[in-house]
N, CA, C, O and the ligand as a Tripos MOL2 file, in Angstrom:
@<TRIPOS>MOLECULE
protein
  237   235    60     0     0
PROTEIN
NO_CHARGES

@<TRIPOS>ATOM
      1 N           7.6360  162.6580  137.9800 N.3       1 MET1
      2 CA          7.3380  161.3350  138.7540 C.3       1 MET1
      3 C           7.5590  160.1770  137.6970 C.2       1 MET1
      4 O           6.9940  160.0780  136.6070 O.2       1 MET1
      5 N           8.4700  159.3490  138.2280 N.am      2 ALA2
      6 CA          8.6990  158.1880  137.3550 C.3       2 ALA2
      7 C           8.6800  156.9320  138.1140 C.2       2 ALA2
      8 O           9.2010  156.8570  139.2270 O.2       2 ALA2
      9 N           8.1150  155.9790  137.5650 N.am      3 GLN3
     10 CA          7.9540  154.7550  138.2320 C.3       3 GLN3
     11 C           8.8230  153.6700  137.4490 C.2       3 GLN3
     12 O           8.7500  153.5120  136.2310 O.2       3 GLN3
     13 N           9.5950  152.9960  138.2400 N.am      4 ALA4
     14 CA         10.4910  151.9700  137.6200 C.3       4 ALA4
     15 C           9.9160  150.6820  137.8740 C.2       4 ALA4
     16 O           9.7580  150.3220  139.0400 O.2       4 ALA4
     17 N           9.5560  149.8870  136.8340 N.am      5 GLY5
     18 CA          8.9260  148.7300  136.9710 C.3       5 GLY5
     19 C           9.8400  147.4900  136.9480 C.2       5 GLY5
     20 O           9.4340  146.3450  136.7480 O.2       5 GLY5
     21 N          11.1180  147.8450  137.1750 N.am      6 LYS6
     22 CA         12.0930  146.8090  137.0630 C.3       6 LYS6
     23 C          12.2070  145.9370  138.3060 C.2       6 LYS6
     24 O          12.3610  146.4460  139.4160 O.2       6 LYS6
     25 N          12.1330  144.6650  138.1210 N.am      7 ILE7
     26 CA         12.4190  143.7100  139.2490 C.3       7 ILE7
     27 C          13.7180  142.9870  139.0300 C.2       7 ILE7
     28 O          13.9370  142.2020  138.1080 O.2       7 ILE7
     29 N          14.5950  143.3540  140.0210 N.am      8 THR8
     30 CA         15.9480  142.7250  139.8890 C.3       8 THR8
     31 C          15.8500  141.4390  140.8680 C.2       8 THR8
     32 O          15.8110  141.4710  142.0980 O.2       8 THR8
     33 N          15.8240  140.3830  140.0900 N.am      9 LYS9
     34 CA         15.7160  139.1100  140.7880 C.3       9 LYS9
     35 C          16.7850  138.1650  140.0770 C.2       9 LYS9
     36 O          16.9130  138.2050  138.8530 O.2       9 LYS9
     37 N          17.4640  137.4090  140.7840 N.am     10 ASN10
     38 CA         18.4190  136.5750  140.2670 C.3      10 ASN10
     39 C          19.4550  137.2970  139.2900 C.2      10 ASN10
     40 O          19.5840  136.9800  138.1070 O.2      10 ASN10
     41 N          20.0990  138.1960  139.8560 N.am     11 ALA11
     42 CA         21.0410  139.0570  139.0370 C.3      11 ALA11
     43 C          22.0820  138.2260  138.4930 C.2      11 ALA11
     44 O          22.5880  138.5640  137.4220 O.2      11 ALA11
     45 N          22.4640  137.2080  139.0700 N.am     12 ARG12
     46 CA         23.6160  136.3490  138.6710 C.3      12 ARG12
     47 C          23.1520  135.3220  137.7240 C.2      12 ARG12
     48 O          22.4740  134.3870  138.1510 O.2      12 ARG12
     49 N          23.4570  135.4120  136.4730 N.am     13 THR13
     50 CA         23.0490  134.4610  135.5350 C.3      13 THR13
     51 C          24.2130  133.6490  135.0200 C.2      13 THR13
     52 O          25.3490  134.1180  134.9470 O.2      13 THR13
     53 N          23.8850  132.3710  134.6510 N.am     14 GLY14
     54 CA         24.9790  131.5960  134.0310 C.3      14 GLY14
     55 C          25.8340  130.9330  134.9790 C.2      14 GLY14
     56 O          26.8490  130.3650  134.5760 O.2      14 GLY14
     57 N          25.4840  130.9480  136.3700 N.am     15 THR15
     58 CA         26.3630  130.2970  137.3100 C.3      15 THR15
     59 C          26.0790  128.8120  137.3340 C.2      15 THR15
     60 O          26.9300  128.0350  137.7660 O.2      15 THR15
     61 N          24.9080  128.3930  136.8820 N.am     16 ASN16
     62 CA         24.6370  126.9870  136.8560 C.3      16 ASN16
     63 C          24.9330  126.2580  135.5210 C.2      16 ASN16
     64 O          24.9530  125.0310  135.4190 O.2      16 ASN16
     65 N          25.1540  127.0970  134.5410 N.am     17 THR17
     66 CA         25.5460  126.4040  133.2230 C.3      17 THR17
     67 C          26.9920  126.3640  132.9750 C.2      17 THR17
     68 O          27.6090  127.4000  132.7270 O.2      17 THR17
     69 N          27.5680  125.2000  133.0310 N.am     18 GLN18
     70 CA         28.9800  124.9870  132.8460 C.3      18 GLN18
     71 C          29.2030  124.4190  131.4390 C.2      18 GLN18
     72 O          28.6340  123.3950  131.0620 O.2      18 GLN18
     73 N          29.9780  125.0620  130.7440 N.am     19 LYS19
     74 CA         30.4060  124.6150  129.4220 C.3      19 LYS19
     75 C          31.8120  124.0080  129.4790 C.2      19 LYS19
     76 O          32.7810  124.5130  130.0440 O.2      19 LYS19
     77 N          31.7760  122.8050  128.7830 N.am     20 ASN20
     78 CA         33.1130  122.2600  128.6160 C.3      20 ASN20
     79 C          33.4530  122.1160  127.1670 C.2      20 ASN20
     80 O          32.5800  121.9960  126.3070 O.2      20 ASN20
     81 N          34.7930  122.1300  126.8950 N.am     21 PHE21
     82 CA         35.3400  122.2050  125.5760 C.3      21 PHE21
     83 C          36.4050  121.0920  125.4050 C.2      21 PHE21
     84 O          37.2340  120.8210  126.2740 O.2      21 PHE21
     85 N          36.3110  120.4920  124.2430 N.am     22 CYS22
     86 CA         37.3310  119.3950  123.7790 C.3      22 CYS22
     87 C          38.5830  120.1210  123.5150 C.2      22 CYS22
     88 O          38.6210  121.3370  123.3250 O.2      22 CYS22
     89 N          39.6970  119.2720  123.5070 N.am     23 SER23
     90 CA         40.9240  119.7910  123.1080 C.3      23 SER23
     91 C          40.9830  120.4060  121.6660 C.2      23 SER23
     92 O          41.8430  121.2310  121.3570 O.2      23 SER23
     93 N          40.0950  119.9920  120.8710 N.am     24 CYS24
     94 CA         39.9900  120.3790  119.4210 C.3      24 CYS24
     95 C          39.3160  121.7490  119.4090 C.2      24 CYS24
     96 O          39.4380  122.4790  118.4250 O.2      24 CYS24
     97 N          38.5820  122.1300  120.5170 N.am     25 GLY25
     98 CA         37.8880  123.3730  120.4610 C.3      25 GLY25
     99 C          36.4130  123.2240  120.3120 C.2      25 GLY25
    100 O          35.6920  124.2220  120.3180 O.2      25 GLY25
    101 N          35.9230  121.9870  120.1730 N.am     26 GLY26
    102 CA         34.4730  121.8260  120.0070 C.3      26 GLY26
    103 C          33.8080  121.7990  121.4430 C.2      26 GLY26
    104 O          34.4170  121.5490  122.4830 O.2      26 GLY26
    105 N          32.5590  122.0760  121.3430 N.am     27 GLU27
    106 CA         31.7570  122.1220  122.5960 C.3      27 GLU27
    107 C          31.2550  120.7790  122.9560 C.2      27 GLU27
    108 O          30.7400  120.0390  122.1180 O.2      27 GLU27
    109 N          31.4080  120.4520  124.2410 N.am     28 ILE28
    110 CA         31.0530  119.0310  124.6790 C.3      28 ILE28
    111 C          29.6490  119.0540  125.1840 C.2      28 ILE28
    112 O          29.2490  119.9030  125.9800 O.2      28 ILE28
    113 N          28.9060  118.0810  124.6890 N.am     29 THR29
    114 CA         27.4320  118.0450  125.1430 C.3      29 THR29
    115 C          27.2310  116.6420  125.7540 C.2      29 THR29
    116 O          27.9030  115.6870  125.3630 O.2      29 THR29
    117 N          26.3350  116.5370  126.6790 N.am     30 MET30
    118 CA         25.9970  115.3580  127.3790 C.3      30 MET30
    119 C          24.9440  114.5790  126.6020 C.2      30 MET30
    120 O          24.0000  115.1720  126.0810 O.2      30 MET30
    121 N          25.0850  113.3220  126.5200 N.am     31 LYS31
    122 CA         24.2480  112.4070  125.8100 C.3      31 LYS31
    123 C          23.7510  111.3140  126.6880 C.2      31 LYS31
    124 O          24.5130  110.9080  127.5660 O.2      31 LYS31
    125 N          22.5450  110.7760  126.5600 N.am     32 THR32
    126 CA         22.1160  109.7200  127.2700 C.3      32 THR32
    127 C          21.8720  108.5000  126.2530 C.2      32 THR32
    128 O          21.1200  108.5720  125.2810 O.2      32 THR32
    129 N          22.5830  107.4230  126.6040 N.am     33 ILE33
    130 CA         22.6150  106.2290  125.7830 C.3      33 ILE33
    131 C          22.1440  105.0240  126.5750 C.2      33 ILE33
    132 O          22.1400  105.0510  127.8050 O.2      33 ILE33
    133 N          21.7220  103.9010  125.8360 N.am     34 MET34
    134 CA         21.4030  102.6960  126.5240 C.3      34 MET34
    135 C          22.4110  101.6850  126.2170 C.2      34 MET34
    136 O          22.6900  101.3320  125.0710 O.2      34 MET34
    137 N          22.9940  101.1930  127.3760 N.am     35 VAL35
    138 CA         24.0180  100.1700  127.2690 C.3      35 VAL35
    139 C          23.5480   98.9380  128.1370 C.2      35 VAL35
    140 O          23.4590   99.0480  129.3590 O.2      35 VAL35
    141 N          23.2710   97.8480  127.5270 N.am     36 ASP36
    142 CA         22.8550   96.6310  128.3540 C.3      36 ASP36
    143 C          21.5890   96.9050  129.1430 C.2      36 ASP36
    144 O          21.4030   96.4130  130.2560 O.2      36 ASP36
    145 N          20.7410   97.6920  128.5460 N.am     37 ASN37
    146 CA         19.4390   98.0640  129.1890 C.3      37 ASN37
    147 C          19.7030   98.9350  130.4660 C.2      37 ASN37
    148 O          18.9290   98.9500  131.4230 O.2      37 ASN37
    149 N          20.8320   99.6410  130.3990 N.am     38 LYS38
    150 CA         21.1360  100.6110  131.4870 C.3      38 LYS38
    151 C          21.2780  101.9870  130.8080 C.2      38 LYS38
    152 O          21.8000  102.1210  129.7010 O.2      38 LYS38
    153 N          20.8100  102.9420  131.5020 N.am     39 ILE39
    154 CA         20.9510  104.2750  131.0330 C.3      39 ILE39
    155 C          22.2790  104.8730  131.3360 C.2      39 ILE39
    156 O          22.6590  104.8700  132.5070 O.2      39 ILE39
    157 N          23.0360  105.3940  130.3860 N.am     40 LYS40
    158 CA         24.3490  105.8860  130.6570 C.3      40 LYS40
    159 C          24.4050  107.2940  130.1470 C.2      40 LYS40
    160 O          23.7450  107.6260  129.1620 O.2      40 LYS40
    161 N          25.2050  108.1570  130.8180 N.am     41 ASN41
    162 CA         25.4320  109.3930  130.3580 C.3      41 ASN41
    163 C          26.8580  109.5020  129.8250 C.2      41 ASN41
    164 O          27.8150  109.1680  130.5230 O.2      41 ASN41
    165 N          26.9960  109.9750  128.5770 N.am     42 ILE42
    166 CA         28.3170  110.1750  128.0180 C.3      42 ILE42
    167 C          28.4280  111.5400  127.5000 C.2      42 ILE42
    168 O          27.4520  112.2100  127.1610 O.2      42 ILE42
    169 N          29.6620  111.9390  127.4460 N.am     43 ALA43
    170 CA         30.0120  113.2940  127.0070 C.3      43 ALA43
    171 C          30.5450  113.1810  125.5050 C.2      43 ALA43
    172 O          31.4810  112.4250  125.2450 O.2      43 ALA43
    173 N          29.9450  113.9240  124.5620 N.am     44 GLU44
    174 CA         30.4480  113.8820  123.2470 C.3      44 GLU44
    175 C          30.8610  115.1910  122.8130 C.2      44 GLU44
    176 O          30.2270  116.1590  123.2340 O.2      44 GLU44
    177 N          31.9370  115.3800  121.9450 N.am     45 CYS45
    178 CA         32.3560  116.5450  121.3850 C.3      45 CYS45
    179 C          31.6480  116.7650  120.1270 C.2      45 CYS45
    180 O          31.6190  115.8650  119.2870 O.2      45 CYS45
    181 N          31.0120  118.0130  119.9050 N.am     46 GLY46
    182 CA         30.2070  118.2440  118.7860 C.3      46 GLY46
    183 C          31.1130  118.3720  117.5190 C.2      46 GLY46
    184 O          30.5790  118.3410  116.4100 O.2      46 GLY46
    185 N          32.3960  118.5070  117.6410 N.am     47 LYS47
    186 CA         33.2200  118.8470  116.5540 C.3      47 LYS47
    187 C          33.9650  117.5070  115.9220 C.2      47 LYS47
    188 O          33.8630  117.1560  114.7460 O.2      47 LYS47
    189 N          34.6440  116.9100  116.8270 N.am     48 CYS48
    190 CA         35.4050  115.6850  116.3900 C.3      48 CYS48
    191 C          34.6990  114.3640  116.8050 C.2      48 CYS48
    192 O          35.2410  113.2730  116.6270 O.2      48 CYS48
    193 N          33.4560  114.5050  117.3700 N.am     49 LYS49
    194 CA         32.6470  113.3300  117.7460 C.3      49 LYS49
    195 C          33.3450  112.4190  118.7330 C.2      49 LYS49
    196 O          32.9660  111.2500  118.8190 O.2      49 LYS49
    197 N          34.3100  112.8560  119.4610 N.am     50 ARG50
    198 CA         34.9330  112.0760  120.3630 C.3      50 ARG50
    199 C          34.1160  111.8910  121.6960 C.2      50 ARG50
    200 O          33.6300  112.8820  122.2410 O.2      50 ARG50
    201 N          33.9690  110.7070  122.1930 N.am     51 THR51
    202 CA         33.0890  110.4190  123.3930 C.3      51 THR51
    203 C          34.0100  110.0340  124.5080 C.2      51 THR51
    204 O          35.0280  109.3670  124.3250 O.2      51 THR51
    205 N          33.6090  110.4850  125.6830 N.am     52 GLU52
    206 CA         34.2260  110.1040  126.9370 C.3      52 GLU52
    207 C          33.0960  109.9620  127.9750 C.2      52 GLU52
    208 O          31.9420  110.3430  127.7780 O.2      52 GLU52
    209 N          33.5450  109.3770  129.0990 N.am     53 ARG53
    210 CA         32.5210  109.2080  130.1420 C.3      53 ARG53
    211 C          32.1290  110.4680  130.7800 C.2      53 ARG53
    212 O          30.9600  110.6880  131.0970 O.2      53 ARG53
    213 N          33.1450  111.3540  130.9880 N.am     54 ARG54
    214 CA         32.8200  112.5950  131.6340 C.3      54 ARG54
    215 C          33.4790  113.7460  130.8290 C.2      54 ARG54
    216 O          34.4760  113.5770  130.1270 O.2      54 ARG54
    217 N          32.8510  114.9060  130.9850 N.am     55 PRO55
    218 CA         33.4410  116.0930  130.1930 C.3      55 PRO55
    219 C          34.8170  116.3950  130.7030 C.2      55 PRO55
    220 O          35.5750  116.9970  129.9420 O.2      55 PRO55
    221 N          35.2150  116.0710  131.8350 N.am     56 SER56
    222 CA         36.5290  116.3110  132.4090 C.3      56 SER56
    223 C          37.5920  115.4540  131.7870 C.2      56 SER56
    224 O          38.7830  115.7550  131.8600 O.2      56 SER56
    225 N          37.1410  114.3630  131.1630 N.am     57 ASP57
    226 CA         38.1850  113.3980  130.5160 C.3      57 ASP57
    227 C          38.6330  113.9590  129.2120 C.2      57 ASP57
    228 O          39.5580  113.3960  128.6270 O.2      57 ASP57
    229 N          38.0590  115.0320  128.6920 N.am     58 PHE58
    230 CA         38.5580  115.5780  127.4440 C.3      58 PHE58
    231 C          39.8040  116.3440  127.6600 C.2      58 PHE58
    232 O          40.5760  116.5460  126.7220 O.2      58 PHE58
    233 N          40.0480  116.8080  128.9350 N.am     59 LYS59
    234 CA         41.2660  117.7360  129.1560 C.3      59 LYS59
    235 C          42.5080  116.8380  129.3280 C.2      59 LYS59
    236 O          43.6140  117.3430  129.5180 O.2      59 LYS59
    237 ZN         36.7950  117.4380  120.0460 Zn       60 ZN60
@<TRIPOS>BOND
     1     1     2 1
     2     2     3 1
     3     3     4 2
     4     3     5 am
     5     5     6 1
     6     6     7 1
     7     7     8 2
     8     7     9 am
     9     9    10 1
    10    10    11 1
    11    11    12 2
    12    11    13 am
    13    13    14 1
    14    14    15 1
    15    15    16 2
    16    15    17 am
    17    17    18 1
    18    18    19 1
    19    19    20 2
    20    19    21 am
    21    21    22 1
    22    22    23 1
    23    23    24 2
    24    23    25 am
    25    25    26 1
    26    26    27 1
    27    27    28 2
    28    27    29 am
    29    29    30 1
    30    30    31 1
    31    31    32 2
    32    31    33 am
    33    33    34 1
    34    34    35 1
    35    35    36 2
    36    35    37 am
    37    37    38 1
    38    38    39 1
    39    39    40 2
    40    39    41 am
    41    41    42 1
    42    42    43 1
    43    43    44 2
    44    43    45 am
    45    45    46 1
    46    46    47 1
    47    47    48 2
    48    47    49 am
    49    49    50 1
    50    50    51 1
    51    51    52 2
    52    51    53 am
    53    53    54 1
    54    54    55 1
    55    55    56 2
    56    55    57 am
    57    57    58 1
    58    58    59 1
    59    59    60 2
    60    59    61 am
    61    61    62 1
    62    62    63 1
    63    63    64 2
    64    63    65 am
    65    65    66 1
    66    66    67 1
    67    67    68 2
    68    67    69 am
    69    69    70 1
    70    70    71 1
    71    71    72 2
    72    71    73 am
    73    73    74 1
    74    74    75 1
    75    75    76 2
    76    75    77 am
    77    77    78 1
    78    78    79 1
    79    79    80 2
    80    79    81 am
    81    81    82 1
    82    82    83 1
    83    83    84 2
    84    83    85 am
    85    85    86 1
    86    86    87 1
    87    87    88 2
    88    87    89 am
    89    89    90 1
    90    90    91 1
    91    91    92 2
    92    91    93 am
    93    93    94 1
    94    94    95 1
    95    95    96 2
    96    95    97 am
    97    97    98 1
    98    98    99 1
    99    99   100 2
   100    99   101 am
   101   101   102 1
   102   102   103 1
   103   103   104 2
   104   103   105 am
   105   105   106 1
   106   106   107 1
   107   107   108 2
   108   107   109 am
   109   109   110 1
   110   110   111 1
   111   111   112 2
   112   111   113 am
   113   113   114 1
   114   114   115 1
   115   115   116 2
   116   115   117 am
   117   117   118 1
   118   118   119 1
   119   119   120 2
   120   119   121 am
   121   121   122 1
   122   122   123 1
   123   123   124 2
   124   123   125 am
   125   125   126 1
   126   126   127 1
   127   127   128 2
   128   127   129 am
   129   129   130 1
   130   130   131 1
   131   131   132 2
   132   131   133 am
   133   133   134 1
   134   134   135 1
   135   135   136 2
   136   135   137 am
   137   137   138 1
   138   138   139 1
   139   139   140 2
   140   139   141 am
   141   141   142 1
   142   142   143 1
   143   143   144 2
   144   143   145 am
   145   145   146 1
   146   146   147 1
   147   147   148 2
   148   147   149 am
   149   149   150 1
   150   150   151 1
   151   151   152 2
   152   151   153 am
   153   153   154 1
   154   154   155 1
   155   155   156 2
   156   155   157 am
   157   157   158 1
   158   158   159 1
   159   159   160 2
   160   159   161 am
   161   161   162 1
   162   162   163 1
   163   163   164 2
   164   163   165 am
   165   165   166 1
   166   166   167 1
   167   167   168 2
   168   167   169 am
   169   169   170 1
   170   170   171 1
   171   171   172 2
   172   171   173 am
   173   173   174 1
   174   174   175 1
   175   175   176 2
   176   175   177 am
   177   177   178 1
   178   178   179 1
   179   179   180 2
   180   179   181 am
   181   181   182 1
   182   182   183 1
   183   183   184 2
   184   183   185 am
   185   185   186 1
   186   186   187 1
   187   187   188 2
   188   187   189 am
   189   189   190 1
   190   190   191 1
   191   191   192 2
   192   191   193 am
   193   193   194 1
   194   194   195 1
   195   195   196 2
   196   195   197 am
   197   197   198 1
   198   198   199 1
   199   199   200 2
   200   199   201 am
   201   201   202 1
   202   202   203 1
   203   203   204 2
   204   203   205 am
   205   205   206 1
   206   206   207 1
   207   207   208 2
   208   207   209 am
   209   209   210 1
   210   210   211 1
   211   211   212 2
   212   211   213 am
   213   213   214 1
   214   214   215 1
   215   215   216 2
   216   215   217 am
   217   217   218 1
   218   218   219 1
   219   219   220 2
   220   219   221 am
   221   221   222 1
   222   222   223 1
   223   223   224 2
   224   223   225 am
   225   225   226 1
   226   226   227 1
   227   227   228 2
   228   227   229 am
   229   229   230 1
   230   230   231 1
   231   231   232 2
   232   231   233 am
   233   233   234 1
   234   234   235 1
   235   235   236 2
@<TRIPOS>SUBSTRUCTURE
     1 MET1         2 RESIDUE 1 A MET
     2 ALA2         6 RESIDUE 1 A ALA
     3 GLN3        10 RESIDUE 1 A GLN
     4 ALA4        14 RESIDUE 1 A ALA
     5 GLY5        18 RESIDUE 1 A GLY
     6 LYS6        22 RESIDUE 1 A LYS
     7 ILE7        26 RESIDUE 1 A ILE
     8 THR8        30 RESIDUE 1 A THR
     9 LYS9        34 RESIDUE 1 A LYS
    10 ASN10       38 RESIDUE 1 A ASN
    11 ALA11       42 RESIDUE 1 A ALA
    12 ARG12       46 RESIDUE 1 A ARG
    13 THR13       50 RESIDUE 1 A THR
    14 GLY14       54 RESIDUE 1 A GLY
    15 THR15       58 RESIDUE 1 A THR
    16 ASN16       62 RESIDUE 1 A ASN
    17 THR17       66 RESIDUE 1 A THR
    18 GLN18       70 RESIDUE 1 A GLN
    19 LYS19       74 RESIDUE 1 A LYS
    20 ASN20       78 RESIDUE 1 A ASN
    21 PHE21       82 RESIDUE 1 A PHE
    22 CYS22       86 RESIDUE 1 A CYS
    23 SER23       90 RESIDUE 1 A SER
    24 CYS24       94 RESIDUE 1 A CYS
    25 GLY25       98 RESIDUE 1 A GLY
    26 GLY26      102 RESIDUE 1 A GLY
    27 GLU27      106 RESIDUE 1 A GLU
    28 ILE28      110 RESIDUE 1 A ILE
    29 THR29      114 RESIDUE 1 A THR
    30 MET30      118 RESIDUE 1 A MET
    31 LYS31      122 RESIDUE 1 A LYS
    32 THR32      126 RESIDUE 1 A THR
    33 ILE33      130 RESIDUE 1 A ILE
    34 MET34      134 RESIDUE 1 A MET
    35 VAL35      138 RESIDUE 1 A VAL
    36 ASP36      142 RESIDUE 1 A ASP
    37 ASN37      146 RESIDUE 1 A ASN
    38 LYS38      150 RESIDUE 1 A LYS
    39 ILE39      154 RESIDUE 1 A ILE
    40 LYS40      158 RESIDUE 1 A LYS
    41 ASN41      162 RESIDUE 1 A ASN
    42 ILE42      166 RESIDUE 1 A ILE
    43 ALA43      170 RESIDUE 1 A ALA
    44 GLU44      174 RESIDUE 1 A GLU
    45 CYS45      178 RESIDUE 1 A CYS
    46 GLY46      182 RESIDUE 1 A GLY
    47 LYS47      186 RESIDUE 1 A LYS
    48 CYS48      190 RESIDUE 1 A CYS
    49 LYS49      194 RESIDUE 1 A LYS
    50 ARG50      198 RESIDUE 1 A ARG
    51 THR51      202 RESIDUE 1 A THR
    52 GLU52      206 RESIDUE 1 A GLU
    53 ARG53      210 RESIDUE 1 A ARG
    54 ARG54      214 RESIDUE 1 A ARG
    55 PRO55      218 RESIDUE 1 A PRO
    56 SER56      222 RESIDUE 1 A SER
    57 ASP57      226 RESIDUE 1 A ASP
    58 PHE58      230 RESIDUE 1 A PHE
    59 LYS59      234 RESIDUE 1 A LYS
    60 ZN60       237 GROUP 0 **** ****
């Protein structure tokens, strides 16, 4: 007699986390900055420190 205490819930992992990469191979992270008292989100490459408005602009 064996009891399995496994609960299979949300088997799909990582579908919500999208990673973007710069042309140099560095990982792109989102940053929040203040410009003229407005909050802006920018994408920055962790390797070459290049910044763009959107992660898709790196491609
Ligand atoms: Zn880069």
